[in-house]
Biotite code that builds the C-alpha atoms (Angstrom):
import biotite.structure as struc

atoms = struc.array([
    struc.Atom([196.692, -93.338, 58.312], chain_id="A", res_id=1, res_name="MET", atom_name="CA", element="C"),
    struc.Atom([199.609, -95.718, 57.711], chain_id="A", res_id=2, res_name="ARG", atom_name="CA", element="C"),
    struc.Atom([202.332, -96.298, 60.514], chain_id="A", res_id=3, res_name="VAL", atom_name="CA", element="C"),
    struc.Atom([204.634, -94.622, 57.381], chain_id="A", res_id=4, res_name="LEU", atom_name="CA", element="C"),
    struc.Atom([203.031, -91.645, 57.802], chain_id="A", res_id=5, res_name="ASP", atom_name="CA", element="C"),
    struc.Atom([203.617, -90.934, 61.466], chain_id="A", res_id=6, res_name="LEU", atom_name="CA", element="C"),
    struc.Atom([207.084, -92.482, 61.734], chain_id="A", res_id=7, res_name="MET", atom_name="CA", element="C"),
    struc.Atom([210.238, -90.821, 62.793], chain_id="A", res_id=8, res_name="SER", atom_name="CA", element="C"),
    struc.Atom([213.103, -91.101, 60.454], chain_id="A", res_id=9, res_name="THR", atom_name="CA", element="C"),
    struc.Atom([216.221, -91.472, 60.581], chain_id="A", res_id=10, res_name="PRO", atom_name="CA", element="C"),
    struc.Atom([216.110, -93.893, 63.081], chain_id="A", res_id=11, res_name="VAL", atom_name="CA", element="C"),
    struc.Atom([218.903, -93.355, 65.621], chain_id="A", res_id=12, res_name="ILE", atom_name="CA", element="C"),
    struc.Atom([220.086, -96.863, 66.175], chain_id="A", res_id=13, res_name="THR", atom_name="CA", element="C"),
    struc.Atom([223.436, -98.571, 68.404], chain_id="A", res_id=14, res_name="ALA", atom_name="CA", element="C"),
    struc.Atom([225.092, -101.692, 68.308], chain_id="A", res_id=15, res_name="VAL", atom_name="CA", element="C"),
    struc.Atom([225.049, -104.162, 71.176], chain_id="A", res_id=16, res_name="PRO", atom_name="CA", element="C"),
    struc.Atom([228.474, -102.944, 72.086], chain_id="A", res_id=17, res_name="THR", atom_name="CA", element="C"),
    struc.Atom([228.428, -99.852, 72.854], chain_id="A", res_id=18, res_name="LEU", atom_name="CA", element="C"),
    struc.Atom([228.544, -99.209, 76.204], chain_id="A", res_id=19, res_name="SER", atom_name="CA", element="C"),
    struc.Atom([226.283, -97.391, 78.551], chain_id="A", res_id=20, res_name="LEU", atom_name="CA", element="C"),
    struc.Atom([227.520, -94.535, 79.777], chain_id="A", res_id=21, res_name="LEU", atom_name="CA", element="C"),
    struc.Atom([227.430, -94.058, 75.274], chain_id="A", res_id=22, res_name="ASP", atom_name="CA", element="C"),
    struc.Atom([224.048, -94.896, 75.108], chain_id="A", res_id=23, res_name="ALA", atom_name="CA", element="C"),
    struc.Atom([222.938, -92.480, 77.655], chain_id="A", res_id=24, res_name="ALA", atom_name="CA", element="C"),
    struc.Atom([225.143, -89.771, 75.732], chain_id="A", res_id=25, res_name="HIS", atom_name="CA", element="C"),
    struc.Atom([223.629, -90.620, 71.910], chain_id="A", res_id=26, res_name="LEU", atom_name="CA", element="C"),
    struc.Atom([220.320, -90.852, 73.574], chain_id="A", res_id=27, res_name="MET", atom_name="CA", element="C"),
    struc.Atom([220.510, -87.278, 75.179], chain_id="A", res_id=28, res_name="ARG", atom_name="CA", element="C"),
    struc.Atom([222.378, -85.678, 72.400], chain_id="A", res_id=29, res_name="SER", atom_name="CA", element="C"),
    struc.Atom([219.383, -86.509, 70.256], chain_id="A", res_id=30, res_name="HIS", atom_name="CA", element="C"),
    struc.Atom([216.612, -85.852, 72.418], chain_id="A", res_id=31, res_name="GLY", atom_name="CA", element="C"),
    struc.Atom([215.554, -89.552, 72.124], chain_id="A", res_id=32, res_name="ILE", atom_name="CA", element="C"),
    struc.Atom([214.121, -91.914, 74.631], chain_id="A", res_id=33, res_name="ARG", atom_name="CA", element="C"),
    struc.Atom([214.105, -95.043, 73.149], chain_id="A", res_id=34, res_name="ARG", atom_name="CA", element="C"),
    struc.Atom([217.320, -96.944, 71.307], chain_id="A", res_id=35, res_name="LEU", atom_name="CA", element="C"),
    struc.Atom([217.037, -99.766, 69.024], chain_id="A", res_id=36, res_name="PRO", atom_name="CA", element="C"),
    struc.Atom([219.872, -101.892, 69.208], chain_id="A", res_id=37, res_name="ILE", atom_name="CA", element="C"),
    struc.Atom([221.112, -103.779, 66.070], chain_id="A", res_id=38, res_name="VAL", atom_name="CA", element="C"),
    struc.Atom([223.454, -106.002, 64.888], chain_id="A", res_id=39, res_name="ALA", atom_name="CA", element="C"),
    struc.Atom([224.309, -105.738, 61.104], chain_id="A", res_id=40, res_name="GLY", atom_name="CA", element="C"),
    struc.Atom([220.974, -105.290, 59.639], chain_id="A", res_id=41, res_name="ASP", atom_name="CA", element="C"),
    struc.Atom([218.526, -106.947, 61.953], chain_id="A", res_id=42, res_name="THR", atom_name="CA", element="C"),
    struc.Atom([216.938, -105.885, 65.100], chain_id="A", res_id=43, res_name="LEU", atom_name="CA", element="C"),
    struc.Atom([219.127, -107.273, 68.107], chain_id="A", res_id=44, res_name="ALA", atom_name="CA", element="C"),
    struc.Atom([216.780, -105.204, 70.910], chain_id="A", res_id=45, res_name="GLY", atom_name="CA", element="C"),
    struc.Atom([215.736, -101.911, 72.428], chain_id="A", res_id=46, res_name="ILE", atom_name="CA", element="C"),
    struc.Atom([217.440, -100.265, 75.226], chain_id="A", res_id=47, res_name="VAL", atom_name="CA", element="C"),
    struc.Atom([214.878, -97.059, 76.923], chain_id="A", res_id=48, res_name="THR", atom_name="CA", element="C"),
    struc.Atom([216.006, -94.209, 79.239], chain_id="A", res_id=49, res_name="ASP", atom_name="CA", element="C"),
    struc.Atom([214.600, -96.645, 82.116], chain_id="A", res_id=50, res_name="ARG", atom_name="CA", element="C"),
    struc.Atom([216.491, -99.297, 81.270], chain_id="A", res_id=51, res_name="ASP", atom_name="CA", element="C"),
    struc.Atom([219.824, -97.154, 81.520], chain_id="A", res_id=52, res_name="LEU", atom_name="CA", element="C"),
    struc.Atom([218.455, -95.840, 84.416], chain_id="A", res_id=53, res_name="ARG", atom_name="CA", element="C"),
    struc.Atom([218.353, -98.481, 86.239], chain_id="A", res_id=54, res_name="GLU", atom_name="CA", element="C"),
    struc.Atom([221.261, -100.020, 85.543], chain_id="A", res_id=55, res_name="ALA", atom_name="CA", element="C"),
    struc.Atom([223.339, -96.721, 86.627], chain_id="A", res_id=56, res_name="MET", atom_name="CA", element="C"),
    struc.Atom([224.959, -96.733, 90.113], chain_id="A", res_id=57, res_name="PRO", atom_name="CA", element="C"),
    struc.Atom([222.825, -95.503, 92.962], chain_id="A", res_id=58, res_name="SER", atom_name="CA", element="C"),
    struc.Atom([223.574, -92.175, 94.100], chain_id="A", res_id=59, res_name="ARG", atom_name="CA", element="C"),
    struc.Atom([223.904, -93.585, 97.786], chain_id="A", res_id=60, res_name="VAL", atom_name="CA", element="C"),
    struc.Atom([226.334, -95.695, 96.317], chain_id="A", res_id=61, res_name="SER", atom_name="CA", element="C"),
    struc.Atom([229.517, -96.962, 98.150], chain_id="A", res_id=62, res_name="SER", atom_name="CA", element="C"),
    struc.Atom([231.445, -96.546, 95.360], chain_id="A", res_id=63, res_name="LEU", atom_name="CA", element="C"),
    struc.Atom([233.537, -93.750, 94.885], chain_id="A", res_id=64, res_name="SER", atom_name="CA", element="C"),
    struc.Atom([232.665, -91.871, 91.383], chain_id="A", res_id=65, res_name="PRO", atom_name="CA", element="C"),
    struc.Atom([236.230, -93.573, 89.530], chain_id="A", res_id=66, res_name="TRP", atom_name="CA", element="C"),
    struc.Atom([234.885, -97.332, 90.576], chain_id="A", res_id=67, res_name="GLU", atom_name="CA", element="C"),
    struc.Atom([231.241, -96.278, 89.424], chain_id="A", res_id=68, res_name="ALA", atom_name="CA", element="C"),
    struc.Atom([232.879, -95.062, 85.891], chain_id="A", res_id=69, res_name="THR", atom_name="CA", element="C"),
    struc.Atom([235.171, -97.887, 85.543], chain_id="A", res_id=70, res_name="THR", atom_name="CA", element="C"),
    struc.Atom([232.714, -100.653, 86.190], chain_id="A", res_id=71, res_name="ARG", atom_name="CA", element="C"),
    struc.Atom([229.929, -99.065, 84.311], chain_id="A", res_id=72, res_name="LEU", atom_name="CA", element="C"),
    struc.Atom([232.329, -98.551, 81.231], chain_id="A", res_id=73, res_name="ALA", atom_name="CA", element="C"),
    struc.Atom([232.819, -102.257, 81.033], chain_id="A", res_id=74, res_name="ALA", atom_name="CA", element="C"),
    struc.Atom([228.817, -102.421, 80.685], chain_id="A", res_id=75, res_name="VAL", atom_name="CA", element="C"),
    struc.Atom([227.142, -102.632, 77.709], chain_id="A", res_id=76, res_name="THR", atom_name="CA", element="C"),
    struc.Atom([223.597, -101.834, 75.731], chain_id="A", res_id=77, res_name="VAL", atom_name="CA", element="C"),
    struc.Atom([224.046, -106.088, 75.340], chain_id="A", res_id=78, res_name="ALA", atom_name="CA", element="C"),
    struc.Atom([223.908, -106.424, 78.634], chain_id="A", res_id=79, res_name="ASP", atom_name="CA", element="C"),
    struc.Atom([220.431, -104.550, 79.704], chain_id="A", res_id=80, res_name="VAL", atom_name="CA", element="C"),
    struc.Atom([218.809, -104.708, 76.506], chain_id="A", res_id=81, res_name="MET", atom_name="CA", element="C"),
    struc.Atom([215.117, -105.827, 75.767], chain_id="A", res_id=82, res_name="ARG", atom_name="CA", element="C"),
    struc.Atom([215.646, -108.802, 73.715], chain_id="A", res_id=83, res_name="ARG", atom_name="CA", element="C"),
    struc.Atom([211.917, -109.290, 72.856], chain_id="A", res_id=84, res_name="SER", atom_name="CA", element="C"),
    struc.Atom([210.833, -106.207, 70.828], chain_id="A", res_id=85, res_name="VAL", atom_name="CA", element="C"),
    struc.Atom([207.457, -105.872, 69.427], chain_id="A", res_id=86, res_name="LEU", atom_name="CA", element="C"),
    struc.Atom([207.724, -104.317, 65.695], chain_id="A", res_id=87, res_name="THR", atom_name="CA", element="C"),
    struc.Atom([205.688, -102.785, 62.942], chain_id="A", res_id=88, res_name="THR", atom_name="CA", element="C"),
    struc.Atom([206.299, -101.883, 59.267], chain_id="A", res_id=89, res_name="THR", atom_name="CA", element="C"),
    struc.Atom([205.712, -99.327, 57.377], chain_id="A", res_id=90, res_name="PRO", atom_name="CA", element="C"),
    struc.Atom([202.586, -100.185, 55.786], chain_id="A", res_id=91, res_name="ASP", atom_name="CA", element="C"),
    struc.Atom([200.468, -101.173, 59.141], chain_id="A", res_id=92, res_name="ALA", atom_name="CA", element="C"),
    struc.Atom([197.494, -99.229, 60.420], chain_id="A", res_id=93, res_name="ASP", atom_name="CA", element="C"),
    struc.Atom([198.566, -96.663, 62.580], chain_id="A", res_id=94, res_name="ALA", atom_name="CA", element="C"),
    struc.Atom([195.664, -97.545, 64.670], chain_id="A", res_id=95, res_name="ARG", atom_name="CA", element="C"),
    struc.Atom([196.743, -101.021, 65.131], chain_id="A", res_id=96, res_name="ASP", atom_name="CA", element="C"),
    struc.Atom([200.011, -99.749, 66.316], chain_id="A", res_id=97, res_name="ALA", atom_name="CA", element="C"),
    struc.Atom([198.476, -97.818, 68.461], chain_id="A", res_id=98, res_name="ALA", atom_name="CA", element="C"),
    struc.Atom([196.697, -100.423, 69.756], chain_id="A", res_id=99, res_name="HIS", atom_name="CA", element="C"),
    struc.Atom([199.689, -102.903, 69.983], chain_id="A", res_id=100, res_name="THR", atom_name="CA", element="C"),
    struc.Atom([201.526, -100.085, 72.202], chain_id="A", res_id=101, res_name="MET", atom_name="CA", element="C"),
    struc.Atom([198.331, -99.221, 74.642], chain_id="A", res_id=102, res_name="LEU", atom_name="CA", element="C"),
    struc.Atom([197.803, -103.070, 74.645], chain_id="A", res_id=103, res_name="LEU", atom_name="CA", element="C"),
    struc.Atom([201.138, -103.978, 75.672], chain_id="A", res_id=104, res_name="HIS", atom_name="CA", element="C"),
    struc.Atom([202.062, -100.463, 77.846], chain_id="A", res_id=105, res_name="ARG", atom_name="CA", element="C"),
    struc.Atom([205.382, -99.518, 75.494], chain_id="A", res_id=106, res_name="VAL", atom_name="CA", element="C"),
    struc.Atom([206.004, -96.194, 74.175], chain_id="A", res_id=107, res_name="GLY", atom_name="CA", element="C"),
    struc.Atom([207.347, -96.862, 71.020], chain_id="A", res_id=108, res_name="ALA", atom_name="CA", element="C"),
    struc.Atom([207.655, -99.544, 68.084], chain_id="A", res_id=109, res_name="LEU", atom_name="CA", element="C"),
    struc.Atom([211.002, -99.982, 65.933], chain_id="A", res_id=110, res_name="PRO", atom_name="CA", element="C"),
    struc.Atom([209.581, -99.923, 62.331], chain_id="A", res_id=111, res_name="VAL", atom_name="CA", element="C"),
    struc.Atom([210.994, -102.975, 60.232], chain_id="A", res_id=112, res_name="ILE", atom_name="CA", element="C"),
    struc.Atom([211.058, -102.712, 56.245], chain_id="A", res_id=113, res_name="ASP", atom_name="CA", element="C"),
    struc.Atom([210.438, -106.031, 54.368], chain_id="A", res_id=114, res_name="ALA", atom_name="CA", element="C"),
    struc.Atom([213.757, -106.728, 54.390], chain_id="A", res_id=115, res_name="ALA", atom_name="CA", element="C"),
    struc.Atom([214.433, -106.549, 58.396], chain_id="A", res_id=116, res_name="GLY", atom_name="CA", element="C"),
    struc.Atom([215.909, -103.320, 58.160], chain_id="A", res_id=117, res_name="ARG", atom_name="CA", element="C"),
    struc.Atom([215.245, -100.997, 61.224], chain_id="A", res_id=118, res_name="VAL", atom_name="CA", element="C"),
    struc.Atom([213.679, -97.742, 59.371], chain_id="A", res_id=119, res_name="VAL", atom_name="CA", element="C"),
    struc.Atom([211.817, -95.772, 61.885], chain_id="A", res_id=120, res_name="GLY", atom_name="CA", element="C"),
    struc.Atom([210.586, -95.527, 65.366], chain_id="A", res_id=121, res_name="VAL", atom_name="CA", element="C"),
    struc.Atom([206.626, -94.835, 65.857], chain_id="A", res_id=122, res_name="VAL", atom_name="CA", element="C"),
    struc.Atom([206.325, -93.439, 69.305], chain_id="A", res_id=123, res_name="THR", atom_name="CA", element="C"),
    struc.Atom([203.031, -92.732, 71.490], chain_id="A", res_id=124, res_name="VAL", atom_name="CA", element="C"),
    struc.Atom([204.015, -88.999, 70.876], chain_id="A", res_id=125, res_name="SER", atom_name="CA", element="C"),
    struc.Atom([203.692, -89.296, 67.095], chain_id="A", res_id=126, res_name="ASP", atom_name="CA", element="C"),
    struc.Atom([200.222, -90.754, 67.181], chain_id="A", res_id=127, res_name="VAL", atom_name="CA", element="C"),
    struc.Atom([198.931, -87.778, 69.846], chain_id="A", res_id=128, res_name="LEU", atom_name="CA", element="C"),
    struc.Atom([200.719, -85.316, 67.462], chain_id="A", res_id=129, res_name="ARG", atom_name="CA", element="C"),
    struc.Atom([199.255, -86.767, 64.477], chain_id="A", res_id=130, res_name="ASP", atom_name="CA", element="C"),
    struc.Atom([195.673, -86.929, 66.967], chain_id="A", res_id=131, res_name="TYR", atom_name="CA", element="C"),
    struc.Atom([196.137, -83.221, 67.956], chain_id="A", res_id=132, res_name="ALA", atom_name="CA", element="C"),
    struc.Atom([196.513, -81.814, 64.219], chain_id="A", res_id=133, res_name="ALA", atom_name="CA", element="C"),
    struc.Atom([193.646, -83.648, 63.285], chain_id="A", res_id=134, res_name="THR", atom_name="CA", element="C"),
    struc.Atom([191.321, -82.889, 66.070], chain_id="A", res_id=135, res_name="SER", atom_name="CA", element="C"),
    struc.Atom([187.757, -80.567, 65.353], chain_id="A", res_id=136, res_name="PRO", atom_name="CA", element="C"),
    struc.Atom([189.633, -78.397, 68.056], chain_id="A", res_id=137, res_name="ALA", atom_name="CA", element="C"),
    struc.Atom([192.970, -78.197, 66.330], chain_id="A", res_id=138, res_name="ALA", atom_name="CA", element="C"),
    struc.Atom([190.519, -77.445, 63.065], chain_id="A", res_id=139, res_name="ALA", atom_name="CA", element="C"),
    struc.Atom([188.872, -74.506, 64.629], chain_id="A", res_id=140, res_name="LEU", atom_name="CA", element="C"),
    struc.Atom([192.182, -72.886, 66.223], chain_id="A", res_id=141, res_name="ALA", atom_name="CA", element="C"),
    struc.Atom([193.640, -72.943, 62.786], chain_id="A", res_id=142, res_name="ALA", atom_name="CA", element="C"),
    struc.Atom([190.737, -71.422, 61.014], chain_id="A", res_id=143, res_name="ALA", atom_name="CA", element="C"),
    struc.Atom([191.130, -67.866, 60.512], chain_id="A", res_id=144, res_name="PRO", atom_name="CA", element="C"),
    struc.Atom([188.572, -65.605, 62.802], chain_id="A", res_id=145, res_name="ASP", atom_name="CA", element="C"),
    struc.Atom([185.718, -65.464, 60.386], chain_id="A", res_id=146, res_name="GLY", atom_name="CA", element="C"),
    struc.Atom([185.215, -68.921, 59.675], chain_id="A", res_id=147, res_name="ALA", atom_name="CA", element="C"),
    struc.Atom([184.553, -70.104, 63.293], chain_id="A", res_id=148, res_name="ARG", atom_name="CA", element="C"),
])
């Protein structure tokens, strides 16, 4: 099976100048935990929900809510994104992508086409969803009662 068969599309991306608050809102509104950052058509980095949480002021901060919001509005995803990003291609073997995610302990890989554009994201959940759908237990559960 290829990555193309598992990856999520269309991919939600952001530009490096997007504020952290806007990035958090974008991720929440689309129900995603990883946000590829693109400069033009090229992958520049990735921001995860963990990166955003770590960059947010603590609830026990001495800053007033107004001060915290003002300071946070000045922080962009470029300030917190990971620039070294593991990627895969649509034609890559899905097992290789899964192995890469396990080996490097990452939850997703942006999928890059031959022109270097981000065309999708493959996640651990995508791999597990496929595995669960093709497992013998899933086949038995989907079989008619007389076929068991």
